[in-house]
C-alpha positions as semicolon CSV with decimal commas, in nm:
position;residue;x (nm);y (nm);z (nm)
1;X;1,889;-0,923;-0,570
2;X;1,872;-0,964;-0,946
3;X;1,537;-0,914;-1,121
4;X;1,202;-0,915;-0,945
5;X;1,014;-1,148;-0,711
6;X;0,644;-1,234;-0,714
7;X;0,513;-1,336;-0,372
8;X;0,171;-1,502;-0,366
9;X;-0,018;-1,442;-0,039
10;X;-0,282;-1,714;-0,013
11;X;-0,517;-1,893;0,225
12;X;-0,785;-2,154;0,183
13;X;-0,979;-2,008;0,477
14;X;-1,159;-1,676;0,475
15;X;-1,141;-1,425;0,757
16;X;-0,787;-1,514;0,867
17;X;-0,629;-1,179;0,776
18;X;-0,483;-1,265;0,436
19;X;-0,537;-0,917;0,290
20;X;-0,418;-0,754;0,613
21;X;-0,101;-0,963;0,593
22;X;-0,044;-0,873;0,226
23;X;-0,088;-0,502;0,301
24;X;0,138;-0,487;0,606
25;X;0,403;-0,710;0,453
26;X;0,400;-0,473;0,156
27;X;0,422;-0,167;0,384
28;X;0,721;-0,320;0,562
29;X;0,908;-0,404;0,242
30;X;0,838;-0,058;0,100
31;X;0,945;0,119;0,419
32;X;1,277;-0,064;0,452
33;X;1,377;-0,119;0,090
34;X;1,486;0,148;-0,157
35;X;1,334;-0,012;-0,467
36;X;0,971;-0,025;-0,585
37;X;0,719;-0,249;-0,409
38;X;0,365;-0,313;-0,529
39;X;0,070;-0,518;-0,406
40;X;-0,172;-0,656;-0,665
41;X;-0,529;-0,726;-0,556
42;X;-0,586;-1,063;-0,722
43;X;-0,889;-1,165;-0,518
44;X;-1,181;-1,197;-0,763
45;X;-1,435;-1,261;-0,488
46;X;-1,372;-0,984;-0,236
47;X;-1,132;-0,727;-0,372
48;X;-1,047;-0,495;-0,085
49;X;-0,673;-0,443;-0,078
50;X;-0,697;-0,091;-0,223
51;X;-0,913;0,020;0,071
52;X;-0,628;-0,049;0,312
53;X;-0,456;0,272;0,191
54;X;-0,572;0,615;0,075
55;X;-0,692;0,565;-0,281
56;X;-0,549;0,803;-0,538
57;X;-0,734;0,659;-0,835
58;X;-1,041;0,451;-0,910
59;X;-0,858;0,290;-1,202
60;X;-0,691;-0,047;-1,164
61;X;-0,625;-0,379;-1,332
62;X;-0,900;-0,354;-1,594
63;X;-0,786;-0,014;-1,712
64;X;-0,424;-0,127;-1,717
65;X;-0,518;-0,430;-1,929
66;X;-0,695;-0,203;-2,173
67;X;-0,380;0,008;-2,207
68;X;-0,169;-0,303;-2,249
69;X;-0,398;-0,430;-2,524
70;X;-0,349;-0,099;-2,703
71;X;0,030;-0,110;-2,656
72;X;0,012;0,209;-2,450
73;X;0,238;0,111;-2,160
74;X;0,599;0,211;-2,217
75;X;0,735;0,302;-1,873
76;X;0,681;0,325;-1,500
77;X;0,478;0,646;-1,525
78;X;0,225;0,463;-1,742
79;X;0,178;0,207;-1,462
80;X;0,161;0,479;-1,196
81;X;-0,160;0,610;-1,353
82;X;-0,339;0,302;-1,219
83;X;-0,188;0,264;-0,871
84;X;-0,238;0,426;-0,533
85;X;0,064;0,488;-0,312
86;X;0,073;0,476;0,068
87;X;0,297;0,687;0,288
88;X;0,520;0,379;0,324
89;X;0,576;0,401;-0,057
90;X;0,383;0,077;-0,112
91;X;0,181;0,095;-0,431
92;X;-0,146;-0,094;-0,474
93;X;-0,304;-0,202;-0,802
94;X;-0,673;-0,267;-0,740
95;X;-0,913;-0,515;-0,897
96;X;-1,285;-0,449;-0,959
97;X;-1,493;-0,484;-0,642
98;X;-1,828;-0,420;-0,810
99;X;-2,017;-0,739;-0,912
100;X;-2,181;-0,537;-1,190
101;X;-1,848;-0,509;-1,368
102;X;-1,891;-0,726;-1,676
103;X;-1,531;-0,829;-1,728
104;X;-1,411;-1,122;-1,519
105;X;-1,034;-1,143;-1,488
106;X;-0,892;-1,474;-1,603
107;X;-0,559;-1,645;-1,559
108;X;-0,403;-1,494;-1,871
109;X;-0,507;-1,145;-1,753
110;X;-0,328;-1,178;-1,421
111;X;-0,023;-1,334;-1,587
112;X;0,001;-1,046;-1,832
113;X;-0,025;-0,793;-1,551
114;X;0,241;-0,974;-1,347
115;X;0,473;-0,994;-1,645
116;X;0,435;-0,619;-1,694
117;X;0,489;-0,537;-1,326
118;X;0,811;-0,741;-1,324
119;X;0,965;-0,480;-1,554
120;X;0,906;-0,191;-1,312
121;X;0,890;-0,334;-0,958
122;X;1,133;-0,546;-0,759
123;X;0,891;-0,690;-0,502
124;X;0,539;-0,781;-0,619
125;X;0,287;-0,915;-0,369
126;X;-0,029;-1,079;-0,504
127;X;-0,326;-1,099;-0,265
128;X;-0,487;-1,416;-0,402
129;X;-0,845;-1,536;-0,383
130;X;-0,977;-1,722;-0,080
131;X;-1,110;-2,074;-0,063
132;X;-1,063;-2,330;-0,338
133;X;-0,783;-2,242;-0,575
134;X;-0,955;-2,092;-0,878
135;X;-0,785;-2,068;-1,214
136;X;-0,671;-1,710;-1,151
137;X;-0,509;-1,800;-0,820
138;X;-0,356;-2,114;-0,969
139;X;-0,201;-1,905;-1,246
140;X;-0,053;-1,659;-0,999
141;X;0,087;-1,934;-0,778
142;X;0,232;-2,108;-1,082
143;X;0,423;-1,792;-1,174
144;X;0,513;-1,698;-0,813
145;X;0,866;-1,712;-0,680
146;X;0,748;-1,751;-0,321
147;X;0,436;-1,842;-0,128
148;X;0,306;-1,692;0,196
149;X;0,021;-1,890;0,351
150;X;-0,191;-1,712;0,611
151;X;-0,382;-1,907;0,875
152;X;-0,562;-1,828;1,198
153;X;-0,442;-1,989;1,523
154;X;-0,720;-2,248;1,506
155;X;-0,742;-2,617;1,421
156;X;-0,997;-2,561;1,145
157;X;-0,791;-2,296;0,963
158;X;-0,470;-2,496;1,004
159;X;-0,634;-2,809;0,864
160;X;-0,769;-2,639;0,552
161;X;-0,441;-2,461;0,480
162;X;-0,243;-2,781;0,532
163;X;-0,472;-2,945;0,276
164;X;-0,402;-2,659;0,037
165;X;-0,027;-2,715;0,071
166;X;-0,079;-3,086;-0,004
167;X;-0,292;-2,997;-0,306
168;X;-0,017;-2,769;-0,440
169;X;0,259;-3,023;-0,375
170;X;0,062;-3,293;-0,556
171;X;0,038;-3,066;-0,861
172;X;0,407;-3,003;-0,907
173;X;0,461;-2,710;-0,668
174;X;0,661;-2,905;-0,412
175;X;0,957;-2,667;-0,411
176;X;0,726;-2,366;-0,372
177;X;0,566;-2,535;-0,070
178;X;0,902;-2,628;0,085
179;X;1,018;-2,266;0,053
180;X;0,688;-2,119;0,179
181;X;0,634;-1,906;0,487
182;X;0,328;-1,978;0,702
183;X;0,184;-1,685;0,896
184;X;-0,004;-1,757;1,219
185;X;-0,209;-1,439;1,221
186;X;-0,387;-1,275;1,513
187;X;-0,230;-1,479;1,790
188;X;-0,384;-1,366;2,123
189;X;-0,165;-1,301;2,427
190;X;-0,322;-1,598;2,601
191;X;-0,420;-1,903;2,400
192;X;-0,719;-2,115;2,492
193;X;-0,745;-2,490;2,435
194;X;-0,569;-2,475;2,095
195;X;-0,221;-2,627;2,105
196;X;-0,049;-2,361;1,896
197;X;0,305;-2,506;1,932
198;X;0,175;-2,836;1,789
199;X;0,024;-2,654;1,489
200;X;0,350;-2,467;1,435
201;X;0,549;-2,791;1,450
202;X;0,317;-2,944;1,191
203;X;0,373;-2,659;0,946
204;X;0,744;-2,636;1,025
205;X;0,784;-2,989;0,890
206;X;0,630;-2,882;0,558
207;X;0,752;-2,526;0,493
208;X;1,065;-2,319;0,542
209;X;0,948;-2,120;0,842
210;X;0,647;-2,020;1,052
211;X;0,596;-1,663;1,177
212;X;0,353;-1,542;1,445
213;X;0,172;-1,209;1,409
214;X;0,017;-1,105;1,742
215;X;-0,340;-0,991;1,779
216;X;-0,361;-0,612;1,738
217;X;-0,673;-0,408;1,793
218;X;-0,582;-0,171;1,507
219;X;-0,615;-0,458;1,257
220;X;-0,960;-0,571;1,368
221;X;-1,157;-0,328;1,150
222;X;-0,999;-0,430;0,819
223;X;-0,977;-0,060;0,734
224;X;-0,692;0,172;0,639
225;X;-0,396;0,120;0,873
226;X;-0,037;0,244;0,868
227;X;0,259;0,070;1,029
228;X;0,294;0,350;1,283
229;X;-0,058;0,275;1,407
230;X;0,039;-0,075;1,517
231;X;0,176;-0,185;1,851
232;X;0,558;-0,214;1,859
233;X;0,537;-0,593;1,894
234;X;0,317;-0,613;1,583
235;X;0,552;-0,395;1,379
236;X;0,843;-0,612;1,490
237;X;0,652;-0,925;1,388
238;X;0,590;-0,788;1,038
239;X;0,958;-0,694;1,012
240;X;1,046;-1,051;1,108
241;X;0,800;-1,177;0,846
242;X;0,953;-0,956;0,577
243;X;1,302;-1,074;0,674
244;X;1,185;-1,437;0,659
245;X;1,042;-1,386;0,311
246;X;1,360;-1,204;0,203
247;X;1,566;-1,502;0,318
248;X;1,395;-1,689;0,036
249;X;1,529;-1,442;-0,219
250;X;1,882;-1,567;-0,150
251;X;1,783;-1,934;-0,172
252;X;1,620;-1,868;-0,510
253;X;1,938;-1,707;-0,639
254;X;2,144;-2,004;-0,521
255;X;1,898;-2,245;-0,685
256;X;1,914;-2,048;-1,011
257;X;2,296;-2,051;-1,013
258;X;2,301;-2,425;-0,942
259;X;2,083;-2,489;-1,248
């Protein structure tokens, strides 16, 4: 594909595996592609993406912004000073996770970081904040090429995420919603009273595709996990998710040529 793609991974419900999805989607892209893939922790409330891999540096977005302000970023190696790289080759750029940190990242900060990353990475995943769409998350979604919405296989989570899609469509992001991928995360082998096919049909009428990720005991802890740790069915599901997202790359190129 030409250029880069920013993929916003979002959810209006906490505890549904949004960060886990961002990490493993990033691992899958990095493992199967030959270009550079990075995941940006853009969750101002509970930054934790960097802990999903072995950290190589305590530096992150704040330090990168300081270098950018001083015009001290001139190549990939300058970015690499602030990222940690997993064995899959996925790089992660962390955000502050200490509430004592005085600087609060704002929309223009994230947009500047994304603009910089576009010069050096082909696939950029942004793990957005949870809950109501704050200004930072709104800015990332506004600049995103694609949207991945993560929900649990429950009525409550599906309802809140459906409302989020409506909120985005009402604010001019209709095409982003139509091209979105919804992830049904942590689907157990045997469902209880929840009518999962009905939830999937609901989202399928609103977005491009819906992908199931099965429940996997290795993902329960929210700790460092590699693709090889997962069950074969889970790895296959993430590969299917990555392929579904990549299908959107082609549609974006066709849309760009048509306009």
